[in-house]
C-alpha positions as CSV (number, residue, x, y, z in Angstrom):
1,X,0.0,0.0,0.0
2,X,1.4,3.4,-1.0
3,X,2.0,6.3,1.4
4,X,-0.9,8.2,-0.1
5,X,-3.3,5.3,0.5
6,X,-2.2,4.9,4.1
7,X,-2.8,8.7,4.6
8,X,-6.2,8.3,3.1
9,X,-7.0,5.5,5.5
10,X,-5.8,7.6,8.4
11,X,-7.9,10.6,7.2
12,X,-11.1,8.5,6.9
13,X,-10.5,7.0,10.3
14,X,-10.2,10.4,11.9
15,X,-13.3,11.8,10.2
16,X,-15.3,8.7,11.1
17,X,-14.2,8.9,14.7
18,X,-15.5,12.5,14.7
19,X,-18.9,11.3,13.6
20,X,-18.8,12.0,9.9
21,X,-20.4,9.4,7.7
22,X,-18.5,10.0,4.5
23,X,-20.2,7.1,2.7
24,X,-18.7,7.8,-0.7
25,X,-15.4,9.3,0.3
26,X,-13.7,5.9,0.7
27,X,-14.1,4.7,-2.9
28,X,-13.7,8.3,-4.3
29,X,-10.3,8.8,-2.6
30,X,-9.2,5.3,-3.5
31,X,-10.0,6.2,-7.1
32,X,-8.1,9.4,-6.7
33,X,-5.1,7.5,-5.4
34,X,-5.2,5.2,-8.4
35,X,-5.3,8.3,-10.7
36,X,-2.2,9.7,-8.9
37,X,-0.3,6.4,-9.2
38,X,-1.2,6.2,-12.9
39,X,0.2,9.7,-13.4
40,X,3.3,8.8,-11.4
41,X,2.7,11.7,-9.0
42,X,3.5,11.7,-5.3
43,X,2.3,15.2,-4.5
44,X,-1.3,16.4,-4.6
45,X,-1.6,19.6,-6.7
46,X,-4.6,21.6,-7.7
47,X,-4.0,20.7,-11.3
48,X,-4.0,17.0,-10.6
49,X,-7.1,17.3,-8.4
50,X,-8.9,19.3,-11.1
51,X,-8.0,16.7,-13.8
52,X,-9.3,13.9,-11.6
53,X,-12.5,15.7,-10.5
54,X,-13.6,16.4,-14.0
55,X,-13.8,12.7,-14.9
56,X,-15.8,11.3,-16.5
57,X,-16.3,14.2,-18.9
58,X,-19.9,13.3,-19.8
59,X,-21.3,13.8,-16.3
60,X,-22.9,16.8,-14.6
61,X,-20.7,19.7,-13.4
62,X,-22.3,19.4,-10.0
63,X,-20.7,15.9,-9.7
64,X,-17.3,17.3,-10.7
65,X,-17.7,20.0,-8.0
66,X,-18.6,17.3,-5.4
67,X,-15.6,15.2,-6.4
68,X,-13.3,18.2,-6.0
69,X,-14.7,18.9,-2.5
70,X,-13.8,15.4,-1.5
71,X,-10.1,15.9,-2.6
72,X,-10.1,19.4,-1.0
73,X,-11.0,18.1,2.4
74,X,-8.3,15.3,2.1
75,X,-5.7,17.8,0.9
76,X,-6.2,20.0,4.0
77,X,-5.5,16.9,6.1
78,X,-2.5,15.9,4.0
79,X,-0.8,19.3,4.0
80,X,-0.1,18.9,7.7
81,X,2.2,16.0,6.8
82,X,3.3,17.1,3.4
83,X,3.8,20.9,3.1
84,X,4.2,20.6,-0.7
85,X,0.5,19.6,-1.0
86,X,-1.7,22.1,-2.7
87,X,-5.2,22.7,-1.5
88,X,-7.6,23.2,-4.5
89,X,-9.0,26.7,-4.0
90,X,-12.8,27.1,-3.4
91,X,-14.4,28.3,-6.6
92,X,-12.1,26.4,-8.9
93,X,-15.1,24.4,-9.9
94,X,-18.5,26.0,-9.4
95,X,-21.8,24.4,-10.1
96,X,-25.3,25.5,-9.1
97,X,-26.7,22.6,-7.2
98,X,-30.2,22.1,-8.5
99,X,-32.3,19.7,-6.6
100,X,-33.5,16.8,-8.7
101,X,-37.2,16.5,-9.6
102,X,-38.6,13.4,-7.9
103,X,-39.2,10.5,-10.2
104,X,-42.5,9.2,-8.8
105,X,-42.7,5.4,-9.4
106,X,-46.0,3.9,-10.4
107,X,-46.9,0.4,-9.1
108,X,-46.3,-1.0,-12.5
109,X,-42.8,0.5,-12.6
110,X,-41.9,-0.9,-9.2
111,X,-43.2,-4.3,-10.3
112,X,-41.0,-4.1,-13.4
113,X,-37.9,-3.2,-11.4
114,X,-38.5,-6.1,-9.0
115,X,-39.1,-8.5,-11.9
116,X,-35.9,-7.3,-13.5
117,X,-33.9,-8.6,-10.5
118,X,-34.7,-12.2,-11.7
119,X,-32.0,-11.7,-14.4
120,X,-29.3,-11.2,-11.7
121,X,-27.0,-14.1,-10.8
122,X,-26.6,-15.8,-8.4
123,X,-30.0,-16.2,-6.8
124,X,-28.8,-14.4,-3.6
125,X,-27.7,-11.4,-5.7
126,X,-31.2,-11.2,-7.2
127,X,-32.9,-11.7,-3.8
128,X,-30.8,-9.0,-2.1
129,X,-31.7,-6.3,-4.7
130,X,-35.3,-7.4,-4.9
131,X,-35.5,-7.1,-1.1
132,X,-33.7,-3.8,-1.1
133,X,-36.1,-2.3,-3.6
134,X,-39.1,-3.6,-1.7
135,X,-37.8,-2.2,1.6
136,X,-37.1,1.2,0.1
137,X,-40.6,1.3,-1.4
138,X,-42.5,0.5,1.8
139,X,-40.3,2.3,4.4
140,X,-39.0,5.3,2.5
141,X,-35.7,4.9,4.2
142,X,-32.5,6.3,2.7
143,X,-30.1,3.9,0.8
144,X,-27.4,4.4,3.4
145,X,-29.9,3.5,6.2
146,X,-30.9,0.3,4.4
147,X,-27.2,-0.7,3.9
148,X,-26.4,-0.1,7.6
149,X,-29.3,-2.3,8.8
150,X,-28.2,-5.2,11.0
151,X,-30.2,-8.4,11.6
152,X,-30.8,-7.3,15.2
153,X,-32.6,-4.2,13.9
154,X,-35.5,-6.3,12.7
155,X,-38.1,-7.5,15.3
156,X,-40.3,-9.9,13.3
157,X,-42.6,-10.7,16.2
158,X,-43.5,-7.0,16.6
159,X,-43.2,-6.2,12.9
160,X,-40.9,-3.3,13.6
161,X,-37.6,-2.2,11.9
162,X,-35.2,0.1,13.9
163,X,-33.3,2.4,11.7
164,X,-30.1,3.6,13.5
165,X,-27.3,6.0,12.8
166,X,-29.5,8.1,10.5
167,X,-28.5,11.3,8.7
168,X,-29.3,13.4,11.7
169,X,-27.8,10.9,14.3
170,X,-31.2,9.9,15.5
171,X,-32.9,6.4,15.5
172,X,-36.5,5.7,14.6
173,X,-38.8,2.7,14.5
174,X,-40.7,1.9,11.3
175,X,-43.7,-0.5,11.5
176,X,-43.8,-3.2,8.8
177,X,-46.8,-4.8,7.1
178,X,-47.0,-8.6,7.6
179,X,-46.2,-9.2,4.0
180,X,-43.0,-7.3,4.4
181,X,-42.0,-9.3,7.4
182,X,-42.7,-12.5,5.5
183,X,-40.6,-11.3,2.6
184,X,-37.7,-10.5,4.9
185,X,-38.0,-13.9,6.6
186,X,-37.8,-15.6,3.1
187,X,-34.7,-13.5,2.2
188,X,-33.1,-14.3,5.6
189,X,-33.6,-18.0,5.0
190,X,-31.8,-17.8,1.6
191,X,-29.1,-15.6,3.0
192,X,-28.4,-17.9,5.9
193,X,-28.3,-21.0,3.7
194,X,-25.5,-19.3,1.7
195,X,-23.7,-18.0,4.7
196,X,-24.4,-20.2,7.8
197,X,-21.4,-18.5,9.5
198,X,-22.0,-14.8,8.7
199,X,-19.0,-12.5,8.1
200,X,-21.1,-9.5,9.0
201,X,-24.2,-8.7,11.1
202,X,-25.7,-6.9,8.1
203,X,-29.3,-7.6,7.2
204,X,-28.6,-7.4,3.5
205,X,-25.5,-8.9,2.1
206,X,-23.5,-9.1,-1.1
207,X,-22.6,-12.2,-2.9
208,X,-19.4,-12.3,-0.9
209,X,-21.4,-12.3,2.3
210,X,-20.4,-8.7,3.2
211,X,-22.3,-5.5,3.8
212,X,-23.4,-3.8,0.6
213,X,-21.5,-0.9,-0.9
214,X,-23.6,2.1,-2.2
215,X,-21.6,2.4,-5.4
216,X,-22.2,-1.2,-6.4
217,X,-25.9,-0.9,-5.5
218,X,-26.2,2.2,-7.7
219,X,-24.5,0.4,-10.6
220,X,-26.9,-2.6,-10.3
221,X,-29.9,-0.4,-10.0
222,X,-29.0,1.5,-13.2
223,X,-28.9,-1.9,-15.0
224,X,-32.3,-2.8,-13.6
225,X,-33.8,0.6,-14.7
226,X,-32.6,-0.1,-18.3
227,X,-34.0,-3.6,-18.3
228,X,-37.3,-2.5,-16.8
229,X,-37.6,0.1,-19.6
230,X,-37.8,3.2,-17.4
231,X,-36.8,6.4,-19.1
232,X,-35.9,9.8,-17.8
233,X,-38.8,12.3,-17.8
234,X,-36.4,15.2,-18.1
235,X,-32.8,16.1,-17.5
236,X,-33.6,16.6,-13.8
237,X,-36.0,13.8,-13.4
238,X,-34.4,10.4,-13.7
239,X,-35.1,7.1,-11.8
240,X,-33.0,7.0,-8.6
241,X,-33.0,4.8,-5.6
242,X,-33.7,7.9,-3.4
243,X,-37.0,8.4,-5.4
244,X,-38.6,5.5,-3.6
245,X,-38.5,7.7,-0.6
246,X,-40.0,10.6,-2.5
247,X,-42.7,8.3,-4.0
248,X,-43.8,7.1,-0.6
249,X,-44.0,10.6,0.9
250,X,-45.9,12.0,-2.0
251,X,-48.4,9.1,-2.1
252,X,-49.1,9.5,1.6
253,X,-49.6,13.2,1.2
254,X,-51.9,12.7,-1.8
255,X,-53.9,10.2,0.1
256,X,-54.4,12.6,3.1
257,X,-55.6,15.3,0.8
258,X,-58.0,13.1,-1.1
259,X,-59.4,11.8,2.2
260,X,-60.0,15.4,3.3
261,X,-57.6,15.1,6.3
262,X,-55.9,18.0,8.0
263,X,-52.5,17.6,6.3
264,X,-50.8,20.2,8.4
265,X,-51.8,18.4,11.6
266,X,-50.6,15.0,10.2
267,X,-47.4,16.3,8.7
268,X,-45.3,15.7,11.9
269,X,-46.2,12.0,11.7
270,X,-44.8,11.8,8.2
271,X,-41.7,13.7,9.2
272,X,-41.0,11.3,12.1
273,X,-41.6,8.3,9.8
274,X,-39.1,9.6,7.2
275,X,-36.6,10.7,9.9
276,X,-36.8,14.4,9.1
277,X,-35.7,16.7,11.9
278,X,-38.7,19.0,11.5
279,X,-41.9,19.1,9.4
280,X,-40.5,22.1,7.4
281,X,-38.2,19.5,5.6
282,X,-41.3,17.5,4.6
283,X,-43.1,20.6,3.2
284,X,-40.7,20.5,0.3
285,X,-42.8,17.8,-1.3
286,X,-45.7,20.3,-1.6
287,X,-43.8,22.5,-3.9
288,X,-41.8,19.7,-5.7
289,X,-44.9,17.9,-7.0
290,X,-47.4,19.9,-9.1
291,X,-50.4,17.7,-8.1
292,X,-49.7,18.2,-4.4
293,X,-49.2,21.9,-5.0
294,X,-52.6,22.1,-6.8
295,X,-54.3,20.2,-4.0
296,X,-52.8,22.4,-1.3
297,X,-53.8,25.5,-3.2
298,X,-57.4,24.1,-3.6
299,X,-57.6,23.4,0.1
300,X,-56.5,26.9,1.0
301,X,-59.0,28.4,-1.5
302,X,-61.8,26.2,0.0
303,X,-60.8,27.3,3.5
304,X,-60.9,30.9,2.5
305,X,-64.3,30.5,0.9
306,X,-65.7,28.9,4.0
307,X,-64.2,31.6,6.3
308,X,-65.6,34.3,4.2
């Protein structure tokens, strides 16, 4: 292992110990180290960081800027040990971070994605991704939360899943439908037959019996999207794993409006279920989805008419 890779490991360990999640930093910095080795370079410079950050060339500028931020943080750490290190200046790559438009999955699209997992081999690989998609759909959890789930987080008798170590360092309990508990039990049986002596406490495992890696999951999901025939609805509206979370939230809100419920009074319940720190974060869905915005406006208008 090169000195640069050892320093990367030290950097990640320090940041993790301070409570930072840095879920993508590990593989990104490993890729940067490979880039440096291929270039025969031993010192991090702004020019090298910029050249790596703008790869691949056919992706979004916002992704380039995100890659450069990862190297900038590492370079600050590295400079304490190697004064020759250059810290890429802020503003070297600028990109307006536009929030993606939610891709709201229909039931048919979810079914197509889950059916597409049948093409994956071996059977455990297919079952893992089918189970993951199902969990994301019915719980609205984040991908990182699903990957971090341990077997002990599932209480099949109570039908409850405990989501720990969330984005905001809070835990929450999510109730599961009996059919979901049954599907998880079926998956656990297959997983345990493959790995009777588990290498990890993880609920969902890779074909190597280890915890899933987000980069690999995203790669497989892109393949399933193509196979299921799902197409982008615009440049900013493409099928993503995170959109299962959006779809659940929007469907719940739509249901409340159509039932004539007091959405504002119920919103804290949805915020708690999704793991938001405050209902204001959940209000974003009202403006992000035209149908919800129209229903909210109609409700306000009806309220005004009654009051007048």
